[in-house]
C-alpha positions in Angstrom: -24.7 -12.8 -0.6 -27.1 -13.3 -3.7 -26.1 -13.0 -7.3 -28.2 -9.5 -7.7 -26.3 -8.1 -4.1 -23.1 -9.3 -5.7 -23.5 -7.4 -8.7 -24.5 -4.4 -6.8 -21.7 -4.4 -5.0 -19.8 -4.9 -8.0 -21.1 -1.6 -10.1 -21.2 0.3 -6.3 -17.5 -0.4 -6.4 -16.9 1.0 -9.7 -18.4 4.5 -9.3 -15.2 6.7 -9.1 -17.4 9.8 -9.9 -18.6 11.5 -6.3 -16.2 12.4 -4.0 -16.7 9.9 -0.9 -16.9 7.2 -3.5 -13.3 7.5 -4.8 -12.0 7.9 -1.3 -13.6 3.9 -0.5 -12.0 2.5 -3.6 -8.8 4.1 -2.6 -8.9 3.6 0.7 -10.0 -0.6 -0.5 -6.8 -0.5 -2.7 -4.4 0.5 0.1 -5.7 -1.5 2.4 -5.6 -4.9 0.1 -2.5 -4.0 -0.8 -1.1 -3.6 3.0 -3.3 -7.0 4.3 -0.5 -8.9 1.9 -3.3 -11.0 1.0 -3.5 -10.2 -2.4 -2.2 -12.2 -5.5 -0.5 -10.1 -8.2 0.4 -10.5 -11.7 4.0 -10.0 -12.7 3.1 -7.0 -14.5 1.8 -5.4 -11.2 4.5 -6.3 -9.6 6.8 -4.8 -11.7 4.2 -1.4 -11.3 4.7 -1.6 -8.2 8.5 -1.9 -8.3 8.8 1.2 -11.0 6.2 2.8 -8.2 8.7 2.6 -5.2 12.3 3.6 -7.6 9.9 6.5 -8.6 9.8 7.4 -4.7 13.2 6.7 -4.4 14.5 8.7 -6.6 12.4 11.8 -6.1 13.8 11.3 -1.9 17.1 11.0 -3.2 16.8 14.1 -5.2 14.9 16.1 -2.9 17.9 15.0 -0.1 20.9 16.1 -2.4 18.7 19.6 -3.0 18.3 20.1 0.8 22.2 18.8 1.8 23.5 21.3 -1.2 21.5 24.3 0.4 22.9 23.8 3.5 26.4 23.6 2.1 25.8 26.8 -0.2 23.8 29.0 2.5 26.7 27.8 5.6 23.4 29.0 8.0 21.5 27.0 10.0 18.4 25.0 8.3 15.3 26.7 8.6 12.1 24.5 10.1 10.0 25.5 7.2 12.2 24.1 5.0 12.8 21.0 6.3 9.0 19.8 6.6 8.8 19.1 2.6 11.3 16.7 3.0 10.2 15.3 5.9 6.6 14.6 4.2 8.8 13.2 1.2 10.2 10.6 3.1 6.9 9.4 5.3 5.5 8.8 1.8 8.8 6.9 0.6 8.7 5.0 3.7 4.6 4.1 3.0 5.8 2.6 -0.8 8.3 0.7 1.1 6.0 -1.2 3.1 3.2 -1.5 0.9 5.9 -2.8 -2.1 7.2 -5.6 0.6 4.0 -6.8 1.9 3.0 -7.1 -1.8 6.3 -8.5 -3.4 7.1 -10.6 -0.9 4.8 -13.6 -0.3 3.3 -14.5 3.3 3.5 -18.0 4.3 0.2 -19.8 4.7 -1.0 -20.5 8.2 -0.5 -23.4 10.0 -3.4 -25.9 9.1 -5.8 -25.8 12.5 -6.7 -29.5 13.8 -10.4 -28.8 14.4 -11.4 -30.3 17.8 -14.4 -30.9 19.6 -17.5 -33.5 18.6 -17.2 -36.2 15.9 -19.4 -37.3 14.0 -21.1 -40.4 14.2 -20.6 -43.0 12.1 -24.3 -43.8 12.1 -25.6 -41.3 10.2 
């Protein structure tokens, strides 16, 4: 990749004005975190933990609200009132996955020993 192509790539990645570009950048963001290859500073790791803590608190409050709703009504739970809680729980699991992938160091892959033709010593 030449310097010009690299600069064009960097500029294109920073465009967040048009709808498809914002989706591409957001997808790249989540893909980099989920790959486990991204390197985060201490502040970024703390920020990820804060995001996870936010989702845990929101889910706990939602869960407590659903339990109080069931206890106060003493009736069976209607299906339409459960779907937001399920969506909240799925979102919580997603952020737990991303935070674990980002914070836990992935072990370096074992070095592969190259096999095959050896270079001649007469070069």
